[in-house]
Phi, psi and omega in degrees: 000128182259135182249135174275327182226129174232118182239132181224118173062031183294128182225143176217126176243140169243093186066238179274351183272127177265102183278324175229134188237090172055055183275130178223137175192166176229142179240124181285153178296131180082003181275149167260108187254120181268140179237096193255134177179162179290168176302135180088003182284340181116012184294308181294325177300318179298312179298317181298325177289311184293335178267004174084014181279327179226157180273138172284156174282327179200169178095174182226161176210141175239122182246114181052041178086000182250135180284125183300330184287332189235349188229048184293323180297315179296321180296317182296335176286338185267343189243155169238144185232128172247099182287165179296320176261142183301142178243020178257174187260124183299325186280347178268154176285169178302312181296319180296322178297316180295322177294319179297314180294323179298325177289321178301323181268010176057039173293128181307140184304322183293343182258346189299305185297323179296316181292319179299315179298318181294319181291320177300320179289316183297324183260013178054049181243013183305316183283349182260357187305325182267001180273147177292138183302322183295343182263002181279158172290167180300318181298316179293325177296316181296321178294323179292317178297321178295318178298319180296324181291342182257001188298330181261012177055063182287158176273337183229135181237123176261122180242113183259106181048058189297331183257007183298128177082001181273154173288169187300316183293315180296320179296319180295319178298316181294323178295322178297323178295319179296320178300328180289338180296329181298323179293338180263007177063031175269129176284130183241125174252109191245119173262143179196159169246011177262110182294327178296319180296313179298318182296326183275335186257332196261147173282320175220159182227133170256129179260122184251126179229120179051045175082005183231135176284124181262337177194153172225125180193178176286157176303323182294318180292322179293323178296317179296321179292325181294333180295338182254004184273116175297152183230142175240126175258143175223143173255136183247124179293321185234085184299330182292343178274352183284120182238160177298323180296323181295331182264357187300328184270359181288123179288103186206150173279328179201150177226126178245132181245123177228104181061240181262017183244140172246139171235115188247119178267111187208148173264002180235070182298315178301320179294322179293317179297318180299317180294318178297323179298323182293332182253011186296323182294324182284320188257348175082032175295133184246335186199141173242156172232121180278138181228119185255330184248112185254153173220172186236129178261108184293342179288327184247343184073022185247133172278133184211162171206172171271143180301139177266312178219162176216154179227000000 
């Protein structure tokens, strides 16, 4: 088995904050590998380290056979990166942006126009080539950024929340493009907080919670495990008082916050209730509902049950 990415013990600290906590995983060549977690879990930090933008505090990584600590220039030639925020120039046209990026990656002059034309056609951007990037819709911007990331024909593509903020049609179009990368044997490292997106696109998924990987498995295996995961719901009187620090001690595999509601996936419901009780005065928890029998809704990707008891 050949691996495109090998990560061992990756750690990143920002002062007292531990952004990544001893993260290890391997990504097979040609695999679409999902990196799933809520905002602030450490997904972008991981991509920024693996693409050479920031230094890790500890750990090692090998990208396409090159050591991240000593061979960053070689690695950058092998990878393409689509960040969550656009990295192209608003004042340049789509074609000019692609030409500029091709020069940055030292694409031979004789190949530039051919590749730009092919990418404009592949991403249905022919009619947008002469438009300024800053005047494009969000969907067209994401397609242009994706095209720019492929201009040097990388073996590995890092996609950071690629469909975030897109309308339904644009997101669906972008997902179809990602599915096509597998046919071209491009390794895709995809971060997202949409479980449905990860489940439909990825061969395997790593779930990241507070900087630590809690599990890595296929979408099918994770769905089966979710069917057996107990859930605790809580209503919060004052959602604005709810902080990451207040929830840090809750024993849980995942915590989802929606408005004044908490959904806590945990195998230790008594421990979770006890922890919530300790912070109730500060955060305003008013009521819990215990849930013992969980099921999985494939339409939404959400584990749910009917309340068994309430206090």
